[in-house]
C-alpha positions, 0 to 999 in steps of 0.5 A: 072204660073201666066200670066203677065199683058199687057204691057203699051202702048198696046191696051190690056193694054188700054182695061184692063184700060177701063174695070177697070174704068167701073167696079169701077175705077175713070174714068181716065184710060178710057180716057187715051186710047186716049193719050196712043195709040194716037187714036182720038177715044176711044169709040170702046173699051169703048163701048165693056164694057159699059152697059146702065144704067136706063133711068130716066124721066126728070121732067122739068116744069115752074110755073107762077101765076095769082093772086092766081092761079098757072099754071104749064107748063110741055111741057119740061118734057121728057123721052129719050126712050118713048113719054111724053104722056106715062109719069105720074105726081103728085104734092106736091103743097106746097112741105110739103112732102105730095103729093096733087094729085094721079098719073095722065096723063102728062099734064099742070095743075093749082092750087089755092094757099091758100093765097098770098105768096112765094110758092114752088111746087114739081112735080114727073114724072114716066115712064112706067118702074116705074122710078120716078124723082122729080123737084121743082119750086118756084113762088110768088102769087099776091095780090087778093084784091083791094079797090077803091076808097081808101077813103070815107068821113064820112060827105058826105058819098059815096061808095067804091068797093072791087075787089077780083080776085083769078084767074081762079082756083077759079071759082065757089067757094063761097066767103065772103068779110069781114072788120075790124076797129081794124087792121090786126095783129095778124089776125085769121085763117080761117082754118089751113094754111089759115091765114087772116090778119084781127082782128075780131071785131063788124064791122066784125060781122056786115057786115058778118051777112048781106053781101048783105044788106044795107051797103054792096052789093054782099059781099057774092057770087060765083066767076065768070069764071075768079075767080073774084067778086066785092062787094060795101060798102056804107057809109051814109052821116053824119054816125059816123063822129067821125071815121074820120081818121080810116082805115077800112081794107078789105079781104075775105075768100073762100070755095068750094061746099063741104065747104072746105076752098080754099083761103083767101086774104091779106088786103087792107085799106079804109080810112075814112075821 
């Protein structure tokens, strides 16, 4: 003999509805208990059937940029059942699907972006149970190149400073300041993924061959602790006055101690008068 289902409006019916919802229903019947029984709390029967799921970490972070240096603040990253200090993180700095760092302790970090642009970084967080969660943030890097003053008289001569600031993540890297009289497009690639908006011409080759010589000083060097450097360009009086009206565009390339490309600049013009 088959047992009859519980009558609607009874506690047994409500408990059965809750059970069905928790085992694959749409969730409606579990909340219907409050209306059917006129009980302000349906948690007691619900709790009897509820089974806690996996507790995943919460990968919250912020990304801000100082020139080409991106800083990631992980203070909001958390996990409900363990301390944030137990979590591990890893980063895909340009969100290309390939992780750029191994798993490392949960802590704020920084990264030197390859060039000025709008970037998106992915961060994964792993807890001690092996659960992994991912979050992404966008940020824009600022221009690292400033030329001042922005004009030099070919008749009277003068000098102009090329300021390069990539932010502290570039401290200690080697840089080379470069220039071109033939414009910025199409430019060239310093390395794959490192586009430089300068056209290589005889001026580029001349200054790069003697970056700390008569026309350019401190054109080759090492970024200071803040990721900054200043080169100075000199124009002798009366030199090549027919170039008045042309623009000399400036940029830079940089590499680390192992010879790996680290970052490149945008371009800024110097007007010849």
